[in-house]
Backbone as JSON Lines, residues from 0, in Angstrom:
{"i":0,"aa":"M","n":[16.1,-10.69,1.88],"ca":[15.54,-10.25,2.8],"c":[14.76,-8.96,1.44]}
{"i":1,"aa":"Q","n":[15.38,-8.66,0.38],"ca":[14.43,-7.93,-0.59],"c":[13.04,-8.67,-0.98]}
{"i":2,"aa":"G","n":[13.54,-10.31,-1.11],"ca":[12.1,-10.7,-1.88],"c":[11.17,-10.76,-0.56]}
{"i":3,"aa":"I","n":[11.53,-11.32,0.48],"ca":[10.65,-11.23,1.5],"c":[9.75,-9.69,1.81]}
{"i":4,"aa":"R","n":[10.48,-9.03,1.87],"ca":[9.76,-7.57,1.74],"c":[9.06,-7.23,1.05]}
{"i":5,"aa":"A","n":[9.2,-7.67,-0.09],"ca":[8.51,-7.22,-1.52],"c":[7.16,-7.93,-1.1]}
{"i":6,"aa":"R","n":[7.09,-9.34,-0.79],"ca":[6.25,-10.33,-0.44],"c":[5.16,-9.78,0.37]}
{"i":7,"aa":"S","n":[5.74,-9.21,1.33],"ca":[5.1,-8.81,2.6],"c":[4.24,-7.79,2.29]}
{"i":8,"aa":"N","n":[4.78,-6.83,1.16],"ca":[4.46,-4.98,0.47],"c":[3.02,-6.02,-0.12]}
{"i":9,"aa":"D","n":[3.43,-6.66,-1.07],"ca":[2.31,-7.34,-1.64],"c":[1.23,-7.93,-1.25]}
{"i":10,"aa":"T","n":[1.13,-8.42,-0.07],"ca":[0.07,-9.07,1.14],"c":[-0.52,-7.81,1.61]}
{"i":11,"aa":"L","n":[0.38,-7.05,1.94],"ca":[-0.59,-5.82,2.49],"c":[-1.5,-4.96,1.61]}
{"i":12,"aa":"G","n":[-0.64,-4.9,0.19],"ca":[-1.65,-4.47,-0.86],"c":[-2.83,-5.0,-1.0]}
{"i":13,"aa":"R","n":[-2.87,-6.38,-1.09],"ca":[-4.02,-6.95,-1.41],"c":[-5.05,-6.75,-0.25]}
{"i":14,"aa":"V","n":[-4.54,-7.26,0.92],"ca":[-5.64,-7.01,2.31],"c":[-5.92,-5.1,2.26]}
{"i":15,"aa":"G","n":[-5.21,-4.46,1.8],"ca":[-5.53,-3.16,1.69],"c":[-6.9,-2.88,0.86]}
{"i":16,"aa":"M","n":[-6.47,-3.5,-0.5],"ca":[-7.38,-3.47,-1.41],"c":[-8.78,-4.23,-1.1]}
{"i":17,"aa":"Y","n":[-8.39,-5.37,-0.49],"ca":[-9.85,-5.82,0.09],"c":[-10.75,-5.09,1.3]}
{"i":18,"aa":"L","n":[-9.9,-4.5,1.9],"ca":[-10.43,-3.4,2.99],"c":[-10.92,-2.45,2.27]}
{"i":19,"aa":"L","n":[-10.72,-1.56,1.39],"ca":[-10.96,-0.44,0.56],"c":[-12.5,-1.0,0.13]}
{"i":20,"aa":"R","n":[-12.66,-2.15,-0.91],"ca":[-13.73,-2.56,-1.21],"c":[-14.86,-2.75,-0.35]}
{"i":21,"aa":"K","n":[-14.32,-3.75,0.79],"ca":[-15.15,-4.06,2.02],"c":[-16.01,-3.01,2.31]}
{"i":22,"aa":"F","n":[-15.41,-2.05,2.67],"ca":[-15.43,-0.75,3.53],"c":[-16.24,0.47,2.65]}
{"i":23,"aa":"Q","n":[-15.38,0.35,1.41],"ca":[-15.66,1.79,0.45],"c":[-15.63,2.89,0.73]}
{"i":24,"aa":"F","n":[-14.37,3.01,1.38],"ca":[-13.84,4.56,1.78],"c":[-14.09,5.29,0.75]}
{"i":25,"aa":"P","n":[-14.04,6.45,1.08],"ca":[-14.61,7.67,-0.16],"c":[-12.95,7.7,-0.72]}
{"i":26,"aa":"V","n":[-13.06,8.2,-2.07],"ca":[-12.1,8.17,-3.3],"c":[-10.76,8.98,-2.64]}
{"i":27,"aa":"K","n":[-11.48,9.86,-2.16],"ca":[-10.42,10.64,-1.43],"c":[-9.54,10.03,-0.66]}
{"i":28,"aa":"T","n":[-10.02,9.41,0.54],"ca":[-9.22,8.67,1.56],"c":[-8.32,7.69,1.16]}
{"i":29,"aa":"A","n":[-9.32,6.83,-0.2],"ca":[-7.99,5.69,-0.8],"c":[-7.02,6.54,-1.57]}
{"i":30,"aa":"M","n":[-7.16,7.6,-2.17],"ca":[-5.93,8.22,-2.9],"c":[-4.9,8.75,-1.91]}
{"i":31,"aa":"V","n":[-5.52,9.32,-0.78],"ca":[-4.04,9.7,0.15],"c":[-3.5,8.32,0.65]}
{"i":32,"aa":"V","n":[-4.43,7.32,0.95],"ca":[-3.6,6.33,1.36],"c":[-2.66,5.72,0.57]}
{"i":33,"aa":"G","n":[-3.18,5.19,-0.92],"ca":[-2.14,5.02,-1.81],"c":[-1.11,5.92,-2.04]}
{"i":34,"aa":"Y","n":[-1.24,7.05,-1.93],"ca":[0.07,8.14,-2.24],"c":[1.1,8.08,-0.85]}
{"i":35,"aa":"V","n":[0.39,7.88,0.18],"ca":[1.46,7.72,1.05],"c":[2.32,6.38,0.92]}
{"i":36,"aa":"L","n":[1.59,5.13,0.51],"ca":[2.18,4.07,0.32],"c":[3.08,4.12,-0.77]}
{"i":37,"aa":"V","n":[2.73,4.88,-1.67],"ca":[3.78,4.89,-2.79],"c":[5.06,5.64,-2.31]}
{"i":38,"aa":"I","n":[4.99,6.83,-1.38],"ca":[6.06,7.52,-0.85],"c":[6.62,6.89,-0.19]}
{"i":39,"aa":"R","n":[6.06,6.0,0.85],"ca":[7.05,5.36,1.36],"c":[7.59,4.33,0.97]}
{"i":40,"aa":"E","n":[7.42,3.56,-0.14],"ca":[8.0,2.81,-0.87],"c":[9.06,3.21,-1.67]}
{"i":41,"aa":"A","n":[8.81,4.57,-2.01],"ca":[9.83,5.48,-3.0],"c":[11.55,5.64,-1.91]}
{"i":42,"aa":"L","n":[10.84,6.06,-0.69],"ca":[11.93,6.31,0.16],"c":[12.8,5.04,0.5]}
{"i":43,"aa":"V","n":[12.09,4.07,0.53],"ca":[12.7,2.63,1.19],"c":[13.68,2.23,-0.48]}
{"i":44,"aa":"L","n":[13.08,2.5,-1.46],"ca":[13.94,1.79,-2.43],"c":[15.12,2.72,-2.77]}
{"i":45,"aa":"W","n":[14.98,4.18,-2.44],"ca":[16.02,5.12,-2.58],"c":[17.18,5.36,-1.38]}
{"i":46,"aa":"S","n":[16.75,4.99,-0.36],"ca":[17.71,5.07,0.76],"c":[18.9,3.93,0.62]}
C-alpha cells in the first residue's frame, strides 16, 4: 500500500506542477498550496 500511495502522490505532484505552469498562479498561492501538501504528507508519515 505504501508504494501505491507514494506513486499516486508523485502523480498528483506532477499534475499540480503542470497546472501551476499552465495557469501561472501567483507565487503566494503556489507557496500556500505547497505548504499544505507538505504538512499533509508529514501528518501521514508521522501518524
